[in-house]
N, C-alpha and C positions, 0 to 999 in steps of 0.2 A: 342804243338800247339793246341789251343782251337778249338773245332768243331764250335763254334759260337763266333763271336766278336761283340761288340756293338759300334756304333758311339757315339762320345761325342756330346751332345746337344749344349754345348758351342761352339764347333768347327763348327757345322752346322749353328748356329746363326751368328757367326762371319764371316765365310768364304762364306756362301751361294753359294756353287758351282752350276754352271749352269747344270752340268750333273755329276751324281755320278759314279765314276769309280768302277770297280769290286774290290773285296777285295785284290787281288794280287797287285794292283796299289795304294792302299790307303797309305798316309803318316802316320807315327806312331802317330802324334799328332791328327789325326782324330779319334782315338780309345780311349775308356776309359776302364781301367783295371777293372776286376771284384772286385779286392780287394778295389779299390776306391769306387765302388758302395756299397760294404758291409759297408765301413766306413760311407758313407753318410746315408745309411739306419739305421745304429746303433745309429747315433747321432742326427738325425732330430727329432724334436717334442717330446723330452723326457718328457715334462710336459703335454702331451695331456691327456684329461679326460679319465677315465677308460671306456673301451668299444669302444673307437674310433679305427678304423682301420688305420694302418700305411702302405700305399702302398709302394711297392718297387719302387725305382727311375728308372724304366724301361718302355719305350714306344715301343710297337710293332706296326709297320705300315703295314697295309694290302692293297696292291695295287690292281687295277682292273685286271692286268695281272701278274700272278706269273711266274717268270723265272724258278721256280722249275718245273712247269707243262711243260715248253718248254725245260727243261734240260739245261738252260743257253744259248740257241742258239740265243736269241734276247734280247736286252736291254728292260726292262719293262717300262722304262721312258726315252726314247731317247731325248726328247726335254726339260726335266726337269720340266714340269708343276706340276707333283705330288710332286716333291722335293720342289718346291716353296710353295705348300700348306702346307707341313710339317713345313718348316721354318717359314711361317706366323703364323701357329698355335702355334709353340713354343713361338714366340714373344707374341702372344695374351694371352697364358696361363701361361707364366712365373711367373707373380705375384701370381698365385694360388699355384705354386710349392714352391716358396721362402717364402711364408707367414709363419710367426712364430705363430704357433697355441698353443704352450706349455709354454708361458710366458718366463721368463728369461732363462730357461734351453734350450729353442728351438734355433736351429741354422738355420732351414730351408734347403731347397735343394740348393746345390751349383752347381750341374751338374746332368745330367741324361744320361742313356744309351739308344740309339735308335737302334732298330732292323729293318733293311730293307734287305730283303733276298739277293738282288744283291750284297750288300757290306758286309753283315754279314756272308755269307757262301762262300766257295770256288766254284764259278761258272766256267763253261767252258769258257775260254776267248773268246772274240769276235775276228773274223777275220776282221780287220779294212778295208781291201780292199773289203770284201764282207760280209756285216753284217748278211746275211742270213745263212752263213756257220760258224759254231762254231769251236773254237779250241779244244784242249784237255787239261784236267787237268793232272798234273803229277800224278804218282802213289801215292805219299804222299797226295796230295790234294784230290784225289779220295777217299782215305781211311778216311780222316778227314771229307769229305763231307758226306760219307755214315753214319758215326757216328752221324752227325748233324741231318740227316733226321729222326733218331729214336727218337729224343727228342725235336725238334724245336716246335712241336705243344704244348708242355707243357708250353712254354713261353706265348702263347696266352690264354691258358685255365686257367692258375693260377689265383687264386682269388685276388692276390695282384699286378699283373701287369696291366698296362694301355694299351689299344688297340685303335689305330686310324685307321678307315676304310675309304677307298676311293672306293665306290661301282661302279660297272660297269653300274648298272641301278636300277630302282625302279618301283614298280607297279604304273601305271598311276592313278588308283583309289584304295580306300581302305587304309589299314595300310601301313605305310612307310617302307615296307620290303626291306632290302638290297638284291641285286641280283648279282650273279657272274655266268658267263658261265662255268668257269673251276671248276673242282672238288676240287683242292687244296685250293684256297681261300675260296670256299664255306665251306669246312671242317673246316678251321681255324675260319671263321665267326661263325659257329655253336658252336664251343667250346668257343670262346671269349664271347659270350652272354649267356652262360649257367648258371654259378654260381657266376659271379662277383656281387659286391654290385650294387644296382640300382643307377643311377645318382641322384636320389632324396633321397638317403639313408642319415639318420642322422649321421651315423657312418663313412661315407667316407670322407677322407681328400680332395679329388678332384674327378671330374667325371672320371671314369675309362674306359668308352666306348664312343667314339665320332665318328660321321659321318662327315667327312670333305668334302663330295661331294658337289660341287658347290660353295665352299667358297675359293676364290682365293685372295680376298682383304685383307688388313691389319686391317679391321674393323670387329669385331665380331658382328653379327646381333642379337639384342635383340628380345625376343619374350615374350608373356604375362607371368606373374607370376615370372619374373626375371630370367628365364632360357634362354639359348642360343639355336639357331637353331642346332648347332653342337651336343648338348646334347640330342636332341630328336631322338636318335638312336633307331631303331626298335629292340626289343628283342622278338623273337618268342619263342613259346613253344619248349622244347627240342624234337628233332626228334627221331623217333623210331630207334632201333639198326640197322636195315637193310636198312636205307634210301639211301645208296649208291649202293645197289644191283640193278640189272636189273629189270625194271618195278616198282621200288619204286621211291619216290619223286625225289631224286637226282641221280638216276641211269643214267640219260641222260647227266649229266655234262661231259664236255670234260675232259678226263683223269680219269674218275671214273673207278677204277679197284679193284681187290681183296685186294690189300695192303691198299688203303685208306678206303675201307669198313671195314676191320678188325681193322685198327687203330681207326676209329670212334667208332666202337662197344666197343672196349676195353677202350677207353677214357671215353665214356659215362658211362659205368659201374663203372669205378674207381672214376670219379668225383661225381656221384650221390650217391655212396655208402658212401662217407665221408662228404657230405654237411650237414650243420646244419641249414642253412637258405636259402630259395629261395625267392627272392624279385622281383616280377613281377607286381608291382603297376603301374597303368596308362600306360599300354602297348597297349591299344586299343583291347584287346582280347574279343572274343565272345565265344559262346558255342563250336565252332570247336576247338579253341586253348585250351580251358579247357579240352576237350576230349583228345587231344594229350598229354597234361600234365598228365592227369589221367592215360594214358597208361604207363608212366615211373615212376609214383609216387611209385609203389611197390619196385623200386630199391633204394629208399631213406631211408635206414634203420636207419640213425642217424638224420633224419630231425626233427628239433624242432620248426621252425617257417616257416609258409607258408603265404606269403603276396600277396594278389591278389586284393587289394582295387583299386577302380577307373577304373574298366574295364566295359565291356558290357556283362558280364556272366549272363545267364538266368537260367531257371529251368533245362534245359537239361544239361548244363555244370555243375551246382551245383550237380545234381544227379550223373554225371560221377565221379566227385571228391569224393563225399560221398562213392560211391561204391569202388573206389580205396583205400580210407583210411580205409574202413571197412574190408579189407582182413587181417588186423593184421600185415602187414609188416612195417607200420610206427608207431611203438609203442611209440616213444619218442616225438611225436608232442604235444607241449603245447600251441601254438598260431596259430589260423587260422583266417586271416583277409579277409573278403569278403564284407566289407562295400562299399557303392556307386557302386553297380552293378545293375542288372535287375532281381534279384532273387525274385520269388513269393512264394506262400504258398507251392507249390509242391516241389520246390527245397529246401526250408527251412526244410520241413518235412523229406526229404531224409537225410539231415545232422543230424537233431535231433534224428532220429531213430538209428544212429550209437552211440549215447551218452546215450540212455535209455535202461537199461537192461530189457529184457522181451518184447522188442518191435522191435526186429530185430537187436539190437545193441550188440550182443554177438557172440563170436566164438563158435565153436563146443564144446570147453572145458569149456564154461561158462564164459570166460574172455571178458570183454568189450575191443574192439580193440583200442579205443581212451581214455584209462584210464588216460593218462597224460594231456589231453586237458583241460585247465582251462580258456582260453581266446578265445572266438569266437565272432567276430564283424560282425554284419549284418545290421548296421545302413544305412538308406537311400537306402533301397531296396523297394520291393512291397509286404511286408509280412503283412497279415491281421490276424484276430482273429482265423481263422481255424488252424493256426500253433501254437497257444499259448499252447494247451494241451501238445504237444510234448516238447515244450520248458520248461514248468513247470516241466515235468517229469525229464528232464535233470538236472535242477537246484535242484530239490528235493533230488536226489541221490548224489548231490555234484559234478556232472560232469562238471559244469561250475560255474564261479564266477558271 
């Protein structure tokens, strides 16, 4: 008995249930076996260009209210409005999934697995006579549920899964940041937006992080530059390891406890330790977000490409990033994109100093910390002649192309 089951996207689109039953009451045809998903993943887009990512045919839906936080005592979507959002989005996005990108060898997606916690895990059954009082799982269901809790967050965090979020709220002003009151959906949101390819990535087959909030119609709303409103999902800088501890940023969330705090810390270390590319282009970041990113950059020992183009990062943020990169932990970095920001001479000089031996850009052992960096883009910033000397030094020693 699998700890996690996935709904068939074909079944959701065809049946469009008004209210999703718990896993124990789902018909067999509502589920798609893992072996079928493996077959789809193995056969789609075989002729895709080299370097293109092939996402798994799995969509993880993050609802405003997690039934995990409430231990299954209440239905997270009693009137089915969120389920309607998901069904509409499936209809809207289906041509993206079924598109043949690999020529004659491509078969496209024929079905997808959809994770919704209420139906994908063994939840405590509702007492239909009194919806506020939960039933009890059987001993077997409880055992399977406990196993699922250990791994369910990896579905959201994985770089090849797709996540559709329905946020509880957003900032009235400033960046369009997703907000949840409960710790569990907040935890999954932070993981889902940490290492996935950007929605504007050239290697992504389709957008892998969507914000479905406010989109109930069957028409996708176009926005400038050909993107959709759903794709303008906020990606914030990775939070520090203790963010769910008391008196830290997310310590106030409902249900924040030692288990979630430890799971986030462990997941953060594991994800950043293995990531080779972080793509945070056009996220609306300023110096504060750059400083938060700088705090966790030393964890990214295998990072090769850091893409921060099209933000509002200034001198303070650039200096924070330079300091983080200069500690020698990110030795494999070969590309740093900071074009189209607000960086001036002071920020540029901080970066160049990390590239120029004898000018602060060496470790105690005499090794330049960014010795693999060959591509640094700073176009369309506010850099003047006073930074040229440091730049010439970096180019002279072969530190940059």
